[in-house]
C-alpha positions in Angstrom: -14.9 -15.5 -15.5 -11.4 -14.1 -15.3 -10.7 -10.5 -14.2 -9.7 -9.7 -17.8 -13.0 -10.9 -19.0 -14.8 -8.9 -16.4 -12.8 -5.8 -17.4 -13.7 -6.4 -21.1 -17.4 -6.9 -20.2 -17.5 -3.6 -18.3 -15.6 -1.8 -21.1 -18.3 -2.9 -23.5 -21.0 -1.7 -21.2 -19.3 1.6 -20.7 -18.9 2.0 -24.5 -22.6 1.3 -25.0 -23.7 3.7 -22.3 -20.9 6.0 -21.1 -23.2 7.9 -18.8 -24.1 4.9 -16.7 -22.4 5.5 -13.3 -22.9 1.9 -12.1 -21.0 0.5 -15.1 -18.2 3.1 -14.5 -17.9 2.1 -10.9 -17.8 -1.5 -11.9 -15.1 -0.9 -14.4 -13.1 1.1 -11.8 -13.5 -1.7 -9.3 -12.3 -4.4 -11.8 -9.3 -2.3 -12.6 -8.5 -1.9 -8.9 -8.8 -5.7 -8.4 -6.4 -6.2 -11.3 -3.9 -3.8 -9.7 -4.4 -1.4 -12.6 -4.4 1.5 -10.3 -4.0 4.4 -12.7 -6.9 3.1 -14.8 -9.0 2.7 -11.7 -8.2 6.3 -10.6 -9.1 7.6 -14.1 -12.4 5.7 -14.2 -13.3 6.8 -10.7 -12.8 10.4 -11.8 -15.3 9.9 -14.6 -17.7 8.2 -12.2 -17.6 11.2 -9.9 -18.7 13.4 -12.8 -21.8 11.3 -13.1 -22.8 10.4 -9.5 -22.9 11.9 -6.1 -21.1 9.1 -4.4 -22.0 8.2 -0.8 -18.4 7.4 0.1 -17.3 3.9 -1.1 -15.7 5.2 -4.3 -13.5 7.5 -2.3 -12.2 4.5 -0.4 -11.2 2.8 -3.7 -9.7 6.0 -4.9 -7.7 6.5 -1.8 -6.4 3.0 -1.7 -5.4 3.1 -5.4 -3.6 6.4 -4.8 -1.8 4.8 -1.8 -0.7 1.9 -4.0 0.9 4.4 -6.3 2.6 6.2 -3.4 0.5 9.3 -3.7 -0.2 9.7 0.1 -1.2 13.4 0.0 -3.8 12.8 -2.6 -5.0 9.7 -0.8 -5.6 11.7 2.3 -7.5 14.3 0.3 -9.7 11.5 -1.2 -10.5 10.2 2.3 -11.4 13.7 3.4 -13.8 14.0 0.5 -15.1 10.6 1.4 -15.7 11.7 5.0 -17.8 14.6 3.7 -19.8 12.4 1.4 -20.3 9.8 4.1 -21.7 12.3 6.6 -23.8 13.9 3.9 -25.4 10.6 3.1 -25.8 9.4 6.7 -22.9 7.0 7.0 -21.0 8.1 10.1 -19.3 4.7 10.5 -17.8 5.0 7.1 -16.6 8.5 8.0 -14.9 7.2 11.1 -13.3 4.5 9.1 -11.9 7.0 6.7 -10.7 9.2 9.5 -8.8 6.3 11.0 -7.3 5.5 7.6 -6.0 9.1 7.3 -4.4 8.8 10.7 -2.6 5.6 9.6 -1.0 7.2 6.6 2.5 8.1 7.5 
């Protein structure tokens, strides 16, 4: 299955059930893999309205923002990811995000 087919599949799933956070995350992830960063960012934004993320979506958001040269927003996404990671008991992820913030020039 090609990336375009996976995007189309997730679009259909989202249309059928727009409140399903897993499908929203999946669509965002496929957009990200297809280098459709603006679309990924938009879809992650919807996902965040549906789900209390544990941190992973913040990584995708930050990386998409970095691809678009939006360094300040990427740092903010990592900071929110750190908060979410600690809240959900993922200190290793929080440390990873802190290192990522330090590496952004």
